[in-house]
C-alpha positions as a Python dict, from the first residue, in 0.01 Angstrom:
ca = {
    (1, 'M'): (0, 0, 0),
    (2, 'N'): (153, -185, 294),
    (3, 'L'): (339, -479, 133),
    (4, 'F'): (287, -686, 445),
    (5, 'S'): (-90, -641, 415),
    (6, 'L'): (-75, -780, 60),
    (7, 'F'): (26, -1114, 212),
    (8, 'G'): (-247, -1101, 475),
    (9, 'K'): (-21, -979, 754),
    (10, 'K'): (-72, -635, 903),
    (11, 'T'): (265, -552, 1050),
    (12, 'F'): (583, -348, 1005),
    (13, 'P'): (942, -442, 912),
    (14, 'K'): (1193, -545, 1178),
    (15, 'G'): (1117, -538, 1551),
    (16, 'I'): (1157, -822, 1800),
    (17, 'H'): (956, -1103, 1960),
    (18, 'P'): (1027, -1105, 2336),
    (19, 'E'): (852, -1358, 2557),
    (20, 'G'): (517, -1217, 2662),
    (21, 'F'): (469, -1331, 3025),
    (22, 'K'): (107, -1213, 2993),
    (23, 'E'): (-59, -1540, 3091),
    (24, 'E'): (1, -1456, 3457),
    (25, 'T'): (-258, -1175, 3455),
    (26, 'H'): (-448, -1152, 3124),
    (27, 'D'): (-742, -1353, 3261),
    (28, 'H'): (-751, -1159, 3589),
    (29, 'Q'): (-1054, -933, 3594),
    (30, 'A'): (-975, -592, 3743),
    (31, 'R'): (-1037, -574, 4117),
    (32, 'R'): (-1030, -269, 4339),
    (33, 'L'): (-713, -225, 4542),
    (34, 'P'): (-791, -125, 4902),
    (35, 'F'): (-732, 241, 4974),
    (36, 'P'): (-395, 316, 5138),
    (37, 'A'): (-367, 514, 5460),
    (38, 'Q'): (-196, 797, 5272),
    (39, 'I'): (-206, 925, 4914),
    (40, 'I'): (81, 1113, 4744),
    (41, 'L'): (-35, 1317, 4444),
    (42, 'P'): (249, 1490, 4254),
    (43, 'L'): (139, 1809, 4082),
    (44, 'S'): (339, 1707, 3775),
    (45, 'Q'): (139, 1422, 3620),
    (46, 'N'): (182, 1515, 3255),
    (47, 'I'): (414, 1637, 2986),
    (48, 'G'): (396, 2014, 3011),
    (49, 'K'): (340, 2242, 3308),
    (50, 'P'): (247, 2097, 3649),
    (51, 'A'): (-91, 2174, 3801),
    (52, 'V'): (-120, 2449, 4064),
    (53, 'S'): (-248, 2353, 4408),
    (54, 'I'): (-570, 2521, 4526),
    (55, 'V'): (-593, 2348, 4866),
    (56, 'H'): (-423, 2414, 5198),
    (57, 'V'): (-282, 2201, 5477),
    (58, 'G'): (-555, 2076, 5710),
    (59, 'Q'): (-828, 2108, 5449),
    (60, 'Q'): (-1079, 1827, 5416),
    (61, 'V'): (-1122, 1711, 5056),
    (62, 'R'): (-1366, 1471, 4897),
    (63, 'R'): (-1289, 1196, 4650),
    (64, 'G'): (-1314, 1348, 4302),
    (65, 'E'): (-1277, 1708, 4422),
    (66, 'L'): (-1055, 1946, 4224),
    (67, 'I'): (-739, 2007, 4429),
    (68, 'A'): (-505, 2159, 4167),
    (69, 'K'): (-594, 2364, 3861),
    (70, 'A'): (-434, 2350, 3518),
    (71, 'D'): (-160, 2607, 3462),
    (72, 'G'): (-243, 2704, 3104),
    (73, 'F'): (-321, 2501, 2794),
    (74, 'M'): (-27, 2258, 2821),
    (75, 'S'): (-138, 2143, 3164),
    (76, 'V'): (-414, 1939, 3327),
    (77, 'P'): (-595, 1968, 3660),
    (78, 'L'): (-563, 1719, 3946),
    (79, 'H'): (-843, 1570, 4154),
    (80, 'A'): (-840, 1404, 4497),
    (81, 'S'): (-837, 1028, 4463),
    (82, 'V'): (-957, 979, 4821),
    (83, 'T'): (-1168, 1154, 5080),
    (84, 'G'): (-940, 1276, 5358),
    (85, 'I'): (-736, 1558, 5508),
    (86, 'V'): (-452, 1741, 5332),
    (87, 'K'): (-154, 1657, 5552),
    (88, 'S'): (107, 1859, 5364),
    (89, 'I'): (210, 2008, 5032),
    (90, 'D'): (573, 1919, 5006),
    (91, 'L'): (860, 1802, 4788),
    (92, 'V'): (877, 1425, 4744),
    (93, 'P'): (1115, 1206, 4540),
    (94, 'N'): (986, 1072, 4210),
    (95, 'A'): (1089, 747, 4041),
    (96, 'R'): (1404, 913, 3903),
    (97, 'G'): (1503, 1040, 4247),
    (98, 'N'): (1429, 1405, 4164),
    (99, 'K'): (1214, 1609, 4400),
    (100, 'E'): (872, 1732, 4287),
    (101, 'Q'): (589, 1906, 4468),
    (102, 'A'): (301, 1687, 4578),
    (103, 'I'): (-22, 1709, 4774),
    (104, 'I'): (-20, 1447, 5051),
    (105, 'I'): (-359, 1336, 5180),
    (106, 'D'): (-433, 1125, 5488),
    (107, 'T'): (-715, 894, 5383),
    (108, 'A'): (-1035, 897, 5586),
    (109, 'L'): (-1050, 519, 5622),
    (110, 'S'): (-1398, 535, 5778),
    (111, 'S'): (-1535, 712, 5468),
    (112, 'T'): (-1736, 528, 5203),
    (113, 'Q'): (-1504, 693, 4947),
    (114, 'T'): (-1798, 776, 4724),
    (115, 'Q'): (-1692, 991, 4430),
    (116, 'L'): (-1841, 1335, 4387),
    (117, 'S'): (-2129, 1327, 4137),
    (118, 'N'): (-2194, 1603, 3885),
    (119, 'T'): (-2464, 1687, 3636),
    (120, 'F'): (-2480, 1472, 3323),
    (121, 'R'): (-2383, 1657, 3006),
    (122, 'D'): (-2451, 1513, 2661),
    (123, 'F'): (-2132, 1539, 2456),
    (124, 'E'): (-2334, 1525, 2134),
    (125, 'E'): (-2472, 1871, 2213),
    (126, 'M'): (-2130, 2024, 2281),
    (127, 'S'): (-1922, 2219, 2032),
    (128, 'R'): (-1575, 2088, 1946),
    (129, 'K'): (-1418, 2371, 2146),
    (130, 'D'): (-1630, 2294, 2452),
    (131, 'L'): (-1561, 1923, 2411),
    (132, 'I'): (-1184, 1975, 2414),
    (133, 'Q'): (-1218, 2196, 2721),
    (134, 'A'): (-1425, 1925, 2889),
    (135, 'V'): (-1150, 1672, 2817),
    (136, 'Q'): (-897, 1903, 2982),
    (137, 'N'): (-1126, 1940, 3282),
    (138, 'T'): (-1112, 1564, 3341),
    (139, 'G'): (-735, 1590, 3386),
    (140, 'M'): (-686, 1327, 3118),
    (141, 'V'): (-344, 1239, 2981),
    (142, 'G'): (-227, 952, 2764),
    (143, 'L'): (-269, 647, 2985),
    (144, 'G'): (-43, 436, 2766),
    (145, 'G'): (257, 583, 2945),
    (146, 'A'): (340, 901, 2753),
    (147, 'S'): (125, 1122, 2981),
    (148, 'F'): (74, 1377, 2702),
    (149, 'P'): (-232, 1596, 2772),
    (150, 'T'): (-517, 1444, 2571),
    (151, 'H'): (-694, 1774, 2504),
    (152, 'V'): (-374, 1909, 2344),
    (153, 'K'): (-359, 1608, 2111),
    (154, 'M'): (-723, 1674, 2017),
    (155, 'N'): (-645, 2035, 1928),
    (156, 'I'): (-559, 1960, 1566),
    (157, 'P'): (-370, 2229, 1366),
    (158, 'D'): (-587, 2423, 1121),
    (159, 'D'): (-387, 2298, 823),
    (160, 'C'): (-453, 1930, 908),
    (161, 'N'): (-768, 1729, 840),
    (162, 'I'): (-808, 1404, 1033),
    (163, 'H'): (-954, 1121, 825),
    (164, 'T'): (-889, 836, 1072),
    (165, 'I'): (-855, 791, 1445),
    (166, 'I'): (-647, 491, 1548),
    (167, 'I'): (-718, 349, 1892),
    (168, 'N'): (-408, 173, 2018),
    (169, 'G'): (-495, -153, 2192),
    (170, 'C'): (-181, -345, 2103),
    (171, 'E'): (-14, -343, 2446),
    (172, 'C'): (298, -500, 2298),
    (173, 'E'): (520, -472, 2609),
    (174, 'P'): (580, -799, 2796),
    (175, 'F'): (386, -855, 3122),
    (176, 'L'): (132, -575, 3064),
    (177, 'T'): (-238, -668, 3039),
    (178, 'T'): (-402, -343, 3153),
    (179, 'D'): (-538, -247, 2811),
    (180, 'H'): (-649, -606, 2749),
    (181, 'R'): (-876, -591, 3051),
    (182, 'V'): (-1003, -242, 2964),
    (183, 'M'): (-1110, -365, 2620),
    (184, 'L'): (-1295, -661, 2771),
    (185, 'E'): (-1451, -489, 3073),
    (186, 'Q'): (-1519, -133, 2957),
    (187, 'I'): (-1651, -171, 2602),
    (188, 'E'): (-1937, 74, 2653),
    (189, 'Y'): (-1706, 342, 2791),
    (190, 'L'): (-1450, 274, 2518),
    (191, 'L'): (-1698, 314, 2232),
    (192, 'R'): (-1837, 631, 2387),
    (193, 'G'): (-1485, 767, 2429),
    (194, 'I'): (-1411, 689, 2065),
    (195, 'R'): (-1719, 882, 1954),
    (196, 'I'): (-1612, 1175, 2173),
    (197, 'A'): (-1265, 1172, 2017),
    (198, 'M'): (-1410, 1145, 1664),
    (199, 'K'): (-1621, 1454, 1726),
    (200, 'A'): (-1336, 1643, 1892),
    (201, 'V'): (-1103, 1598, 1592),
    (202, 'D'): (-1383, 1584, 1330),
    (203, 'A'): (-1285, 1238, 1204),
    (204, 'P'): (-1532, 1022, 1009),
    (205, 'K'): (-1358, 692, 1079),
    (206, 'A'): (-1193, 508, 1369),
    (207, 'I'): (-996, 183, 1382),
    (208, 'I'): (-924, -11, 1700),
    (209, 'G'): (-589, -185, 1649),
    (210, 'I'): (-513, -494, 1858),
    (211, 'E'): (-242, -759, 1836),
    (212, 'D'): (-356, -1099, 1715),
    (213, 'N'): (-289, -1255, 2056),
    (214, 'K'): (-606, -1079, 2181),
    (215, 'I'): (-869, -1240, 1958),
    (216, 'N'): (-1111, -1260, 2252),
    (217, 'V'): (-1111, -878, 2249),
    (218, 'L'): (-1206, -875, 1881),
    (219, 'E'): (-1484, -1126, 1946),
    (220, 'A'): (-1617, -918, 2238),
    (221, 'I'): (-1608, -577, 2068),
    (222, 'K'): (-1702, -655, 1708),
    (223, 'P'): (-2074, -730, 1774),
    (224, 'Q'): (-2111, -395, 1953),
    (225, 'L'): (-1962, -177, 1678),
    (226, 'P'): (-2192, 65, 1490),
    (227, 'K'): (-2353, -80, 1180),
    (228, 'D'): (-2243, 214, 962),
    (229, 'G'): (-1880, 98, 969),
    (230, 'S'): (-1753, 424, 1120),
    (231, 'I'): (-1571, 228, 1393),
    (232, 'T'): (-1391, -96, 1308),
    (233, 'I'): (-1148, -329, 1482),
    (234, 'E'): (-849, -496, 1318),
    (235, 'A'): (-584, -742, 1437),
    (236, 'V'): (-216, -685, 1359),
    (237, 'V'): (77, -922, 1401),
    (238, 'T'): (196, -968, 1760),
    (239, 'K'): (540, -809, 1764),
    (240, 'Y'): (727, -546, 1961),
    (241, 'P'): (698, -242, 1927),
    (242, 'Q'): (369, -283, 1739),
    (243, 'G'): (203, -28, 1968),
    (244, 'A'): (438, 257, 1873),
    (245, 'E'): (260, 527, 1674),
    (246, 'K'): (469, 498, 1359),
    (247, 'M'): (454, 119, 1361),
    (248, 'L'): (79, 96, 1417),
    (249, 'V'): (-2, 352, 1149),
    (250, 'Y'): (213, 161, 902),
    (251, 'S'): (58, -172, 998),
    (252, 'L'): (-303, -55, 973),
    (253, 'L'): (-290, 205, 695),
    (254, 'G'): (32, 133, 508),
    (255, 'E'): (138, 497, 555),
    (256, 'E'): (454, 637, 710),
    (257, 'I'): (465, 933, 945),
    (258, 'P'): (745, 1155, 807),
    (259, 'S'): (1053, 1217, 1019),
    (260, 'G'): (996, 1501, 1263),
    (261, 'K'): (623, 1515, 1189),
    (262, 'L'): (315, 1432, 1394),
    (263, 'P'): (48, 1178, 1291),
    (264, 'S'): (-186, 1469, 1216),
    (265, 'S'): (40, 1562, 923),
    (266, 'I'): (-94, 1257, 737),
    (267, 'G'): (-452, 1292, 864),
    (268, 'V'): (-432, 1053, 1160),
    (269, 'A'): (-490, 1092, 1534),
    (270, 'I'): (-386, 816, 1777),
    (271, 'F'): (-518, 748, 2127),
    (272, 'N'): (-468, 469, 2379),
    (273, 'V'): (-770, 249, 2457),
    (274, 'A'): (-753, 319, 2833),
    (275, 'T'): (-744, 692, 2765),
    (276, 'L'): (-1062, 688, 2557),
    (277, 'A'): (-1241, 445, 2788),
    (278, 'S'): (-1172, 680, 3080),
    (279, 'I'): (-1294, 979, 2881),
    (280, 'G'): (-1609, 786, 2791),
    (281, 'E'): (-1671, 715, 3158),
    (282, 'L'): (-1578, 1053, 3310),
    (283, 'L'): (-1655, 1331, 3063),
    (284, 'P'): (-2038, 1299, 3045),
    (285, 'F'): (-2056, 1332, 3425),
    (286, 'Q'): (-1792, 1608, 3442),
    (287, 'Q'): (-1569, 1399, 3669),
    (288, 'G'): (-1191, 1391, 3702),
    (289, 'L'): (-940, 1111, 3659),
    (290, 'I'): (-871, 969, 4006),
    (291, 'E'): (-792, 601, 3945),
    (292, 'R'): (-687, 360, 3674),
    (293, 'I'): (-637, -11, 3607),
    (294, 'V'): (-279, -117, 3680),
    (295, 'T'): (-117, -453, 3607),
    (296, 'I'): (73, -573, 3914),
    (297, 'T'): (290, -867, 3821),
    (298, 'G'): (636, -1021, 3823),
    (299, 'D'): (833, -1235, 4066),
    (300, 'D'): (756, -1339, 4424),
    (301, 'L'): (398, -1207, 4425),
    (302, 'N'): (123, -1422, 4573),
    (303, 'K'): (-154, -1203, 4431),
    (304, 'P'): (-55, -1073, 4085),
    (305, 'G'): (-335, -930, 3877),
    (306, 'N'): (-505, -623, 3739),
    (307, 'Y'): (-620, -376, 4000),
    (308, 'L'): (-819, -53, 4001),
    (309, 'V'): (-571, 168, 4186),
    (310, 'P'): (-630, 519, 4326),
    (311, 'L'): (-379, 766, 4186),
    (312, 'G'): (-113, 847, 4443),
    (313, 'T'): (-103, 498, 4594),
    (314, 'P'): (255, 426, 4716),
    (315, 'L'): (438, 122, 4583),
    (316, 'S'): (485, -6, 4939),
    (317, 'H'): (108, -44, 4976),
    (318, 'I'): (84, -224, 4641),
    (319, 'L'): (360, -470, 4730),
    (320, 'E'): (204, -538, 5067),
    (321, 'Y'): (-139, -612, 4921),
    (322, 'A'): (1, -821, 4633),
    (323, 'E'): (196, -1015, 4900),
    (324, 'F'): (551, -974, 4783),
    (325, 'T'): (748, -1255, 4945),
    (326, 'G'): (1101, -1179, 4823),
    (327, 'N'): (1381, -999, 4997),
    (328, 'E'): (1474, -762, 4715),
    (329, 'A'): (1373, -696, 4356),
    (330, 'E'): (1384, -435, 4085),
    (331, 'L'): (1066, -229, 4065),
    (332, 'I'): (964, -91, 3729),
    (333, 'L'): (676, 146, 3657),
    (334, 'G'): (553, 23, 3320),
    (335, 'G'): (693, -256, 3106),
    (336, 'P'): (1045, -401, 3101),
    (337, 'M'): (1130, -240, 2765),
    (338, 'M'): (1032, 124, 2818),
    (339, 'G'): (932, 142, 3184),
    (340, 'M'): (1095, 354, 3453),
    (341, 'P'): (1285, 192, 3743),
    (342, 'A'): (1160, 310, 4081),
    (343, 'G'): (1414, 352, 4358),
    (344, 'F'): (1178, 447, 4642),
    (345, 'L'): (895, 248, 4800),
    (346, 'N'): (694, 564, 4859),
    (347, 'T'): (694, 637, 4484),
    (348, 'P'): (325, 683, 4395),
    (349, 'V'): (119, 554, 4105),
    (350, 'K'): (65, 841, 3860),
    (351, 'K'): (-174, 884, 3569),
    (352, 'G'): (69, 729, 3322),
    (353, 'T'): (149, 423, 3537),
    (354, 'G'): (5, 121, 3358),
    (355, 'A'): (196, -144, 3548),
    (356, 'V'): (404, -215, 3854),
    (357, 'L'): (655, -481, 3756),
    (358, 'V'): (855, -671, 4018),
    (359, 'L'): (1161, -842, 3871),
    (360, 'D'): (1397, -1069, 4060),
    (361, 'K'): (1443, -1408, 3898),
    (362, 'R'): (1377, -1273, 3549),
    (363, 'A'): (1600, -966, 3578),
    (364, 'T'): (1894, -1150, 3426),
    (365, 'K'): (2067, -881, 3219),
    (366, 'R'): (2445, -893, 3262),
    (367, 'D'): (2626, -605, 3429),
    (368, 'D'): (2936, -613, 3208),
    (369, 'I'): (2956, -397, 2894),
    (370, 'L'): (3176, -527, 2613),
    (371, 'P'): (3301, -349, 2297),
    (372, 'C'): (3075, -340, 1992),
    (373, 'I'): (3156, -636, 1763),
    (374, 'K'): (2986, -486, 1455),
    (375, 'C'): (2738, -777, 1437),
    (376, 'S'): (2463, -547, 1297),
    (377, 'M'): (2193, -710, 1508),
    (378, 'C'): (2074, -370, 1628),
    (379, 'L'): (2037, -251, 1268),
    (380, 'Q'): (1834, -561, 1187),
    (381, 'V'): (1573, -491, 1456),
    (382, 'C'): (1548, -109, 1467),
    (383, 'P'): (1190, -40, 1351),
    (384, 'I'): (1272, 305, 1215),
    (385, 'N'): (1592, 207, 1034),
    (386, 'L'): (1845, 395, 1244),
    (387, 'N'): (2203, 281, 1298),
    (388, 'P'): (2213, 221, 1674),
    (389, 'S'): (2570, 88, 1659),
    (390, 'E'): (2705, 407, 1503),
    (391, 'L'): (2494, 622, 1734),
    (392, 'G'): (2629, 432, 2033),
    (393, 'M'): (2992, 485, 1927),
    (394, 'L'): (2928, 856, 1871),
    (395, 'A'): (2773, 875, 2218),
    (396, 'T'): (3085, 729, 2378),
    (397, 'K'): (3283, 1004, 2201),
    (398, 'R'): (3031, 1264, 2321),
    (399, 'K'): (2952, 1373, 1966),
    (400, 'Y'): (2592, 1442, 2057),
    (401, 'D'): (2544, 1712, 1796),
    (402, 'V'): (2654, 1474, 1519),
    (403, 'M'): (2409, 1212, 1649),
    (404, 'E'): (2126, 1461, 1612),
    (405, 'E'): (2222, 1637, 1291),
    (406, 'Q'): (2359, 1350, 1082),
    (407, 'Y'): (2214, 1030, 1231),
    (408, 'N'): (1852, 1131, 1312),
    (409, 'L'): (1881, 1073, 1686),
    (410, 'N'): (1549, 1243, 1754),
    (411, 'D'): (1362, 987, 1546),
    (412, 'C'): (1450, 727, 1810),
    (413, 'F'): (1153, 671, 2042),
    (414, 'E'): (1359, 457, 2281),
    (415, 'C'): (1178, 127, 2225),
    (416, 'G'): (1482, -68, 2346),
    (417, 'C'): (1500, -322, 2063),
    (418, 'C'): (1868, -245, 2004),
    (419, 'S'): (1965, -290, 2369),
    (420, 'Y'): (1758, -610, 2387),
    (421, 'V'): (1949, -787, 2109),
    (422, 'C'): (2300, -647, 2171),
    (423, 'P'): (2537, -938, 2251),
    (424, 'S'): (2785, -692, 2402),
    (425, 'N'): (2524, -569, 2651),
    (426, 'I'): (2576, -206, 2547),
    (427, 'P'): (2307, 17, 2707),
    (428, 'L'): (2229, 191, 2378),
    (429, 'V'): (1894, 337, 2483),
    (430, 'Q'): (2048, 493, 2793),
    (431, 'Y'): (2320, 649, 2575),
    (432, 'F'): (2054, 794, 2346),
    (433, 'R'): (1852, 937, 2635),
    (434, 'I'): (2159, 1110, 2774),
    (435, 'A'): (2243, 1249, 2430),
    (436, 'K'): (1892, 1387, 2381),
    (437, 'T'): (1893, 1548, 2724),
    (438, 'L'): (2228, 1718, 2666),
    (439, 'N'): (2123, 1834, 2319),
    (440, 'R'): (1806, 1989, 2459),
    (441, 'E'): (2012, 2171, 2720),
    (442, 'R'): (2254, 2292, 2452),
    (443, 'H'): (1967, 2424, 2241),
    (444, 'R'): (1818, 2597, 2543),
    (445, 'L'): (2145, 2776, 2618),
    (446, 'E'): (2189, 2875, 2254),
    (447, 'S'): (1841, 3025, 2222),
}
């Protein structure tokens, strides 16, 4: 039993309470962002293998049309987010600065941009195998930021039985309100997506988990839940990183996911609310993922809000429409804790992009890095009980193998709590990411 639940609080030990900054957009109903003149669609939109282009330069494509097929099971297809002409298939820089292949489409601005319609298919009449295939056909990945192929997550190992699906609606990162709006504006799609997921993994029960700063979501959804109690909604304490898989499972069920194991090992499957809402909207009509709600917020924006953005929209177009008035700022794809800095204005919105964050006045982190003073603040906030201080010192000595083998480095999911509280401004998360990358390369060379 979760001891915190015994006292009426569904939460997890440790964590932090950063300022939310959500009031700037949480009441902004999602509006459609105007279509840009050009769309950039990277073939790599997911963890796993990139899609394979099936179009050619000069080809006319329609909004919703399949333009790249999945390359095996650990891959998802890609659909055109606009009607237009394929200008090129070329290498473009991603947010990290690495080059990746992308299909570049010149938008037909005179087009109505009507999405291709397909025959309705009742998911209730589909087998679990066909249902999982249909999910893959939508091109769906985890829209919470991980970009893990959703159909792969639904393909539960034979030795695991799922008793509960958890739908993650916590959205614990500061600034982000994308999921909040999805849960208020797409309830019908969300509940249908939950039923699809329940059938796909053969789960009898589902719980929508939200933080208790979203009570209006609970009030909106609760009256529409099935009377048999198969789908429920519960509020957990507002705290970061409440939306992490291990934290949310502990908060709602009082169970711990063992180190190195998946949620399915304890009979749980976890999906983001935006992911299931999109599946509920697209799968019955055999359509592909071509757009998503994105929170556009931060400093020096005249028009912050939540926008329905076509995939492949460049950041330059977003900043222009949101009326960025500053001279310079840091651009982050996602939230300030786990998001990815973007160094190029032509970086496009991808499937996993839940927010475009513009930080100038509030990007106040110092540049200097001081020695560790052994204050233990990082130990006090680490939600999975690691020793970030010791891991950081090992990283500076390049003892990456020791970090992995003796200090459980791979259990770190890079939430950033340790870096947030460090008075010496040590970039602990960055150290850990480098260590993991080098360890993976070492293992690859050894195999």
